[in-house]
C-alpha positions as CSV (number, residue, x, y, z in Angstrom):
1,M,-12.2,14.3,-4.0
2,N,-11.7,13.9,-7.4
3,E,-12.3,10.8,-8.7
4,E,-10.8,11.0,-11.8
5,K,-7.3,11.7,-10.4
6,I,-8.1,9.3,-7.4
7,E,-8.8,6.2,-10.9
8,K,-5.2,7.4,-12.2
9,S,-3.1,7.2,-9.5
10,I,-4.5,3.5,-8.1
11,T,-1.2,1.9,-8.0
12,R,-0.5,-1.8,-8.9
13,I,2.6,-3.7,-7.8
14,F,3.2,-7.5,-8.1
15,K,5.8,-9.9,-6.5
16,A,6.5,-13.5,-6.0
17,V,7.0,-14.7,-2.7
18,F,10.1,-16.0,-1.9
19,P,11.7,-18.0,0.6
20,D,14.1,-15.5,2.1
21,S,10.9,-13.0,2.1
22,T,9.1,-15.5,4.9
23,N,9.4,-16.5,8.6
24,H,9.9,-20.2,9.8
25,Y,6.5,-21.0,9.6
26,D,6.8,-20.8,5.8
27,T,5.2,-17.5,5.4
28,L,5.6,-14.0,3.9
29,F,7.0,-11.5,7.6
30,G,4.3,-9.0,8.3
31,G,7.1,-6.4,9.1
32,T,7.6,-7.4,5.4
33,A,3.9,-6.7,4.0
34,M,4.1,-3.9,6.2
35,H,7.1,-2.1,4.3
36,L,5.5,-3.4,0.8
37,M,2.1,-1.1,2.0
38,D,4.0,1.3,2.9
39,E,5.9,1.9,-0.3
40,V,2.6,1.4,-2.6
41,A,0.6,3.7,-0.6
42,F,3.7,6.7,-1.3
43,I,3.4,5.8,-4.8
44,T,0.0,5.8,-4.7
45,A,-0.3,9.2,-2.6
46,T,2.7,11.0,-4.5
47,R,0.4,10.2,-7.9
48,Y,-2.0,11.0,-6.7
49,S,-0.4,14.6,-6.2
50,R,2.9,15.0,-8.0
51,Q,3.9,16.4,-4.5
52,K,6.6,15.7,-1.2
53,M,4.5,13.0,0.9
54,V,5.4,11.6,3.9
55,T,4.4,8.8,6.0
56,V,2.5,10.1,8.8
57,S,0.6,7.0,10.0
58,S,-0.6,3.8,9.6
59,D,-4.2,2.2,10.5
60,R,-5.3,-0.1,11.5
61,I,-3.7,-3.2,9.0
62,D,-5.4,-6.7,9.2
63,F,-3.4,-9.9,8.1
64,K,-7.0,-12.2,7.7
65,M,-4.3,-14.7,6.5
66,P,-1.0,-15.7,5.9
67,I,1.0,-15.3,2.5
68,P,3.0,-18.7,1.9
69,A,6.2,-19.0,0.1
70,G,6.1,-19.6,-3.2
71,T,2.7,-17.2,-4.0
72,I,2.5,-13.6,-6.1
73,I,1.0,-10.7,-4.2
74,E,-0.7,-7.9,-6.2
75,L,0.0,-5.2,-3.5
76,V,-3.2,-2.2,-4.6
77,G,-2.7,1.3,-2.9
78,K,-6.2,3.9,-3.7
79,V,-6.9,7.1,-2.1
80,S,-9.9,6.9,-0.5
81,Y,-9.7,10.1,1.6
82,T,-7.8,13.9,0.9
83,G,-7.5,17.1,3.1
84,N,-6.0,20.4,3.2
85,T,-2.3,18.9,3.4
86,S,-3.2,15.1,4.2
87,L,-4.2,12.4,2.4
88,K,-5.1,8.7,3.3
89,V,-4.1,5.6,0.9
90,R,-5.7,2.2,1.6
91,V,-3.9,-0.7,0.5
92,D,-4.7,-4.4,0.1
93,I,-2.7,-7.1,-0.6
94,F,-4.4,-10.0,-2.3
95,V,-2.9,-13.7,-2.6
96,E,-2.3,-16.0,-5.4
97,Q,-1.8,-19.4,-6.1
98,M,0.7,-19.9,-9.3
99,Y,-0.8,-22.2,-10.6
100,S,-4.5,-21.5,-10.8
101,N,-6.6,-18.9,-10.8
102,D,-7.5,-19.3,-6.6
103,R,-7.1,-15.1,-5.5
104,Q,-7.6,-14.2,-1.7
105,K,-7.8,-10.9,-0.6
106,A,-4.9,-11.5,2.8
107,V,-4.0,-8.0,4.2
108,S,-5.8,-5.0,4.1
109,G,-5.0,-1.2,6.0
110,E,-5.1,3.0,6.1
111,F,-1.9,4.9,5.7
112,T,-2.1,8.8,6.6
113,F,0.6,10.8,4.2
114,V,0.7,15.0,4.5
115,A,2.2,17.4,1.5
116,I,5.0,19.1,2.4
117,D,7.1,21.8,1.9
118,D,11.6,22.0,0.3
119,N,11.0,22.8,4.1
120,K,9.7,20.0,5.3
121,K,6.2,22.4,6.4
122,P,2.8,20.7,5.5
123,T,1.7,22.3,2.8
124,K,-1.5,22.7,1.3
125,I,-2.5,19.7,-1.2
126,N,-2.8,20.5,-5.4
């Protein structure tokens, strides 16, 4: 794996957790978390390869703790594996309290992407 490319492609996105993205327990919907994770993973994969990438699978996603409304989340994507036509991106979600320095890892998962050509066929990652 190309460590320099991996470091340059690390993607960090911050979001505030507002009530419109929470469930009846006042915590972030799991589906919303997965949506955001896939988006960060896609951006990371694209920044690494600079090619057309598509999600082919999501591996185990672990929800370690609920993410309450009124917090800030940081999603961090990093390439964890590169193959011939595919790569994996690990995404972690950290939750921060808005008015303190408390920060904890809340969710982790891995997403697999394949590089595709103009005919939507798998192609070698450059």
